[in-house]
C-alpha positions in Angstrom: 8.0 17.1 -5.6 4.8 17.9 -3.7 2.6 16.3 -6.4 4.6 13.1 -6.3 4.0 12.1 -2.7 1.4 9.6 -1.8 -1.8 11.0 -0.3 -1.4 8.7 2.8 1.9 10.2 3.9 0.2 13.7 4.2 -2.3 12.2 6.7 0.4 11.0 9.1 1.7 13.4 11.7 5.3 13.4 13.0 5.8 11.7 16.3 5.4 14.3 19.0 7.8 12.4 21.2 10.5 12.4 18.6 10.0 16.1 18.1 10.6 16.6 21.9 14.0 15.0 21.7 15.6 18.2 20.4 15.0 19.7 23.8 17.0 17.0 25.5 20.2 18.4 24.3 19.7 21.4 26.6 22.1 21.1 29.6 20.3 20.3 32.8 17.0 19.3 31.1 15.1 16.6 32.9 12.9 14.4 30.7 9.7 12.6 31.5 9.0 12.3 27.8 10.4 9.2 26.1 9.2 5.7 26.8 12.7 4.5 27.3 13.6 1.5 29.6 16.3 2.4 32.0 19.7 1.5 30.5 21.0 0.5 33.9 18.7 -2.5 33.6 20.2 -3.9 30.4 22.0 -7.2 31.0 25.1 -6.1 29.0 27.6 -8.8 30.1 25.1 -11.6 29.6 24.1 -10.3 26.1 27.8 -10.0 25.2 28.4 -13.6 26.2 25.3 -14.8 24.3 26.4 -12.9 21.2 30.0 -14.3 21.4 28.8 -17.8 21.9 26.3 -17.9 19.0 28.9 -16.3 16.6 31.7 -18.6 17.6 29.6 -21.8 17.5 27.3 -21.0 14.6 28.5 -17.8 13.0 28.0 -18.8 9.3 24.3 -19.6 9.9 23.7 -16.8 12.3 24.8 -14.2 9.8 22.8 -15.7 6.9 19.2 -15.1 5.7 16.6 -17.1 7.6 12.9 -18.1 7.6 10.3 -15.4 7.6 8.4 -16.8 10.7 11.5 -16.6 12.9 13.8 -19.0 14.7 11.8 -22.0 15.7 13.3 -22.6 19.2 12.6 -19.0 20.1 9.0 -19.3 18.9 8.7 -22.5 21.0 10.2 -20.7 24.0 7.5 -18.0 23.7 4.8 -20.7 23.5 6.2 -22.4 26.6 6.2 -19.1 28.5 2.6 -18.4 27.7 1.7 -21.8 29.1 3.9 -21.4 32.2 2.6 -17.9 33.0 -1.0 -18.1 31.9 -1.9 -21.7 31.1 -2.4 -20.7 27.4 -1.7 -23.3 24.7 0.1 -21.6 21.8 1.9 -23.5 19.0 5.0 -22.2 17.2 3.0 -22.0 13.9 0.9 -19.3 15.6 4.0 -17.1 16.4 5.7 -14.7 14.1 8.9 -12.9 15.1 8.8 -9.2 14.1 11.0 -6.1 14.4 9.3 -4.7 17.4 5.6 -4.0 17.9 5.7 -1.1 15.4 6.2 -3.7 12.6 3.4 -5.8 14.0 1.0 -2.8 13.7 2.2 -2.3 10.1 1.7 -5.9 9.1 -1.7 -6.2 10.7 -2.7 -3.0 8.9 -1.5 -4.3 5.6 -3.4 -7.5 6.0 -6.7 -6.1 7.3 -7.2 -2.3 6.7 -8.5 -0.6 3.6 -9.0 3.1 3.3 -12.1 4.1 5.2 -12.3 1.1 7.4 -13.4 1.7 11.0 -10.9 1.2 13.9 -11.8 1.4 17.6 -9.1 2.5 20.0 -9.0 3.3 23.7 -9.2 6.9 24.8 -6.4 7.9 25.2 -4.6 5.5 22.9 -1.0 4.5 22.2 0.6 7.1 19.9 2.7 4.5 18.0 -0.3 2.5 17.1 -2.3 5.6 16.0 0.6 6.7 13.8 1.0 3.2 12.2 -2.7 2.7 11.6 -3.0 6.2 10.1 -0.8 5.1 7.2 -3.7 3.0 5.9 -6.3 5.8 6.2 -8.9 4.3 8.5 -11.6 6.1 10.4 -10.9 6.2 14.1 -13.4 5.9 16.9 -12.6 5.8 20.6 -14.1 4.5 23.9 -13.0 6.0 27.2 -10.5 4.1 29.3 -11.8 4.1 32.9 -10.0 3.2 36.1 -10.3 -0.6 35.6 -10.7 -0.9 31.8 -12.4 0.3 28.7 -16.0 1.6 29.1 -18.1 -1.2 27.6 -21.2 0.9 27.0 -19.1 3.1 24.7 -17.6 0.1 23.0 -21.1 -1.3 22.3 -22.3 2.1 21.1 -19.4 2.3 18.6 -20.1 -1.2 17.2 -23.8 -0.3 16.9 -23.1 3.0 15.1 -20.2 1.9 12.9 -18.9 -1.2 11.1 -15.9 -1.6 13.4 -13.3 -3.8 11.6 -10.4 -3.6 14.1 -10.4 -3.1 17.9 -7.0 -2.3 19.5 -6.3 -2.5 23.2 -3.4 -2.3 25.7 -4.8 -4.0 28.8 -1.7 -4.0 31.0 -0.3 -0.7 32.3 -1.5 1.1 29.2 0.6 3.5 27.3 0.0 6.4 27.9 -2.4 6.2 30.9 -0.7 3.4 33.0 -4.2 1.9 33.5 -4.7 -1.8 33.8 -7.9 -3.8 32.9 -9.3 -5.7 35.8 -10.3 -9.4 35.5 -14.0 -8.6 35.0 -13.2 -5.9 32.3 -11.1 -8.5 30.4 -13.9 -11.0 30.6 -16.5 -8.5 29.5 -14.4 -7.4 26.5 -13.8 -11.0 25.5 -17.5 -11.9 25.8 -18.5 -9.0 23.6 -15.8 -9.5 21.0 -16.8 -13.1 20.6 -20.2 -11.9 19.4 -18.7 -9.7 16.7 -16.9 -10.1 13.4 -13.9 -8.0 14.2 -10.1 -8.1 14.3 -9.2 -7.9 18.0 -5.6 -6.8 18.6 -4.2 -7.0 22.2 -0.9 -5.3 22.7 1.1 -6.5 25.8 4.6 -5.0 25.9 4.4 -4.2 29.6 2.6 -7.2 31.1 5.7 -8.7 32.8 6.4 -5.4 34.6 3.9 -5.6 37.5 5.1 -4.4 40.8 1.8 -4.0 42.7 -1.5 -6.0 42.7 -2.6 -9.2 41.1 -1.7 -10.3 37.5 -4.5 -11.2 35.1 -4.3 -13.4 32.0 -4.4 -11.8 28.5 -7.9 -11.1 27.1 -6.9 -13.6 24.3 -7.2 -16.4 26.8 -10.9 -15.7 27.1 -11.5 -15.1 23.4 -9.4 -18.0 22.0 -7.8 -18.3 18.6 -9.6 -15.3 17.0 -7.7 -12.7 19.0 -4.3 -11.4 17.9 -1.8 -10.9 20.7 1.5 -8.9 20.6 4.5 -9.2 22.8 8.0 -7.7 23.0 11.5 -8.3 24.3 12.2 -4.6 24.4 11.0 -4.0 27.9 12.4 -7.1 29.6 15.8 -7.4 27.8 16.7 -4.4 25.7 14.9 -2.3 23.0 18.0 -2.0 20.8 17.6 -5.7 19.8 14.3 -4.7 18.1 12.4 -8.0 18.5 8.8 -8.7 19.3 6.2 -11.2 18.2 2.7 -11.7 17.0 0.4 -14.6 18.1 -2.4 -15.3 15.6 -4.3 -18.3 14.3 -2.7 -20.1 11.3 -5.2 -18.6 8.8 -4.2 -15.0 9.8 -0.5 -16.0 10.2 -0.4 -17.1 6.6 -1.3 -13.6 5.5 1.0 -11.9 8.0 3.9 -14.0 6.7 3.2 -12.9 3.1 3.0 -9.2 4.2 6.3 -9.6 6.1 8.0 -11.2 3.1 7.1 -8.2 1.1 8.4 -5.9 3.8 11.8 -7.3 5.0 11.9 -11.1 4.4 12.6 -11.8 8.0 13.5 -10.2 11.3 17.1 -9.7 12.5 18.3 -13.3 12.8 21.4 -12.5 14.9 19.1 -10.8 17.5 16.8 -13.8 17.5 19.6 -16.3 18.1 21.2 -14.0 20.7 17.9 -13.6 22.6 17.3 -17.3 22.5 20.8 -18.0 23.9 20.2 -15.4 26.6 16.8 -16.7 27.8 17.9 -20.3 27.8 21.1 -19.7 29.8 20.1 -16.9 32.1 17.3 -16.4 34.7 14.9 -14.1 32.8 12.6 -13.9 35.8 15.4 -12.6 38.0 16.2 -10.0 35.3 12.6 -8.9 35.3 12.5 -8.8 39.1 15.5 -6.4 39.0 13.7 -4.2 36.5 10.5 -4.2 38.5 12.2 -3.2 41.7 14.0 -0.3 39.8 10.8 0.9 38.3 8.7 0.5 41.5 11.1 2.8 43.4 10.9 5.4 40.6 7.2 5.2 40.4 6.8 5.7 44.2 9.2 8.6 44.2 7.2 10.3 41.3 3.8 9.7 42.9 5.0 10.9 46.3 6.5 14.0 44.7 3.3 14.8 42.8 1.3 14.4 46.0 3.6 16.8 47.7 4.2 19.5 45.1 1.3 19.4 42.6 -1.8 21.7 43.2 -4.7 19.7 44.5 -6.7 20.5 41.3 -4.3 18.2 39.4 -5.1 14.5 39.3 -3.0 11.6 38.1 -3.1 7.8 37.8 -1.1 5.5 40.1 -0.1 2.5 37.9 0.5 -0.9 39.3 3.3 -1.5 36.9 4.7 -0.5 33.5 6.4 2.8 32.6 3.9 5.7 32.6 1.4 7.6 34.5 -1.2 10.1 33.2 -1.8 13.6 34.5 -5.1 15.5 34.2 -4.9 19.3 34.6 -7.8 21.5 35.6 -10.3 22.1 32.8 -9.3 24.9 30.5 -5.6 24.4 31.0 -3.6 23.6 27.8 -0.8 21.1 28.2 0.9 22.3 25.0 1.1 25.8 26.5 2.3 24.3 29.8 5.0 22.5 27.9 6.5 25.9 26.8 6.6 27.0 30.4 8.0 23.7 31.6 10.9 23.9 29.0 11.9 27.2 30.6 12.0 25.3 34.0 14.1 22.7 32.2 11.7 19.8 32.4 9.8 18.1 29.5 6.8 15.7 29.2 4.5 14.6 26.5 1.3 16.6 26.1 -1.8 14.4 26.0 -3.5 15.7 22.8 -1.6 13.4 20.3 -3.0 10.4 22.2 -6.5 11.3 21.1 -7.0 10.5 17.4 -10.5 12.2 17.3 -9.4 15.3 19.3 -9.4 16.0 23.0 -7.0 15.6 25.9 -5.7 19.2 25.7 -5.5 19.3 29.5 -3.6 16.0 29.9 0.0 14.8 29.8 2.0 11.6 30.0 5.0 11.2 32.3 7.6 8.5 32.1 9.3 7.5 35.4 11.6 4.7 34.3 14.5 6.6 32.6 15.4 9.0 35.4 17.0 8.5 38.7 15.1 9.2 41.9 16.8 12.6 42.5 16.0 13.7 39.0 12.4 12.7 39.4 12.0 14.7 42.7 13.6 17.8 41.1 11.7 17.4 37.8 8.4 17.2 39.5 9.2 20.3 41.6 10.0 22.1 38.3 6.9 20.9 36.7 4.8 21.9 39.7 6.3 25.4 39.5 5.3 25.6 35.8 1.7 24.4 36.6 1.3 26.9 39.5 2.6 29.7 37.3 0.0 28.8 34.6 -2.8 28.5 37.1 
């Protein structure tokens, strides 16, 4: 059937992270690979009560088809939270409930991207976004992500050299690097974007998970209605519910709704009602505080272990929140080859190369600290250090 497949499917690579999963079946394997929230943080009892209540009180409606845009009270709750947290005025007509941020990428791509369009990403960039955008056959360009945000000189050079149509960023605790844009960087990005005719997409699944430093508002707050902002319930409640949202101006929202109707009609209505019941009858901020404390401890254990056991030639980010940190090996070292050595030591990570759509990052890797207990983190970093030293 080779001649029957679409040409676009041949251009999309398998998810490296999903390919790593086969190693997780090995007894005693420690994984720093997946971007999984810690299941100990899931509010199981509260979710069970919420599900029971909505089914008992409104079961016939909850199990029926619903509107494409999503449950109106939940969309209003999202708007209220943006105002509460950031002083941002968002209306429900500007919010679309989606099946996780991966669907948001797909819908945005369907609405805006044609084959050969130019897309600007951070370097490194989120693998899920790369994979989703790849389906629509754009031409990727990247700008380096520095310690406090994207390098604006490189952004401006890219816009000068190419007709950039879409610009995608993850300003808070970026996946994969863990880096966060400072306030000035956000303002600089916003000021520049406002001078361009470009689709600006700001992805913010980790913004609530800050455990050090000062929070900053979304870049969209400085840009206004022309920016598209993505959010998710996966990291603050549970990923299995598969719900996120898109914030966009009505003109864009109209197109996104049409694209979603052609995709799946509407997002899981039971999950929407369940989440709304949960957030209105439980203290979400207390739940988030619990998650942050859990992740802060694990981040500190990992950083301390790396400072203790890694060779001094190895550098790494020290994120202020989120779920990941980024490791840079000495020049000339290949993280893919290191992966093979690490497997023998029974520890796995994600090599950095797939996070670079144009190529590069062969001496980098992403580590997740949220889904292991502190003892596993300590042991896993010692094993990884042993593999690094062996390779060096």
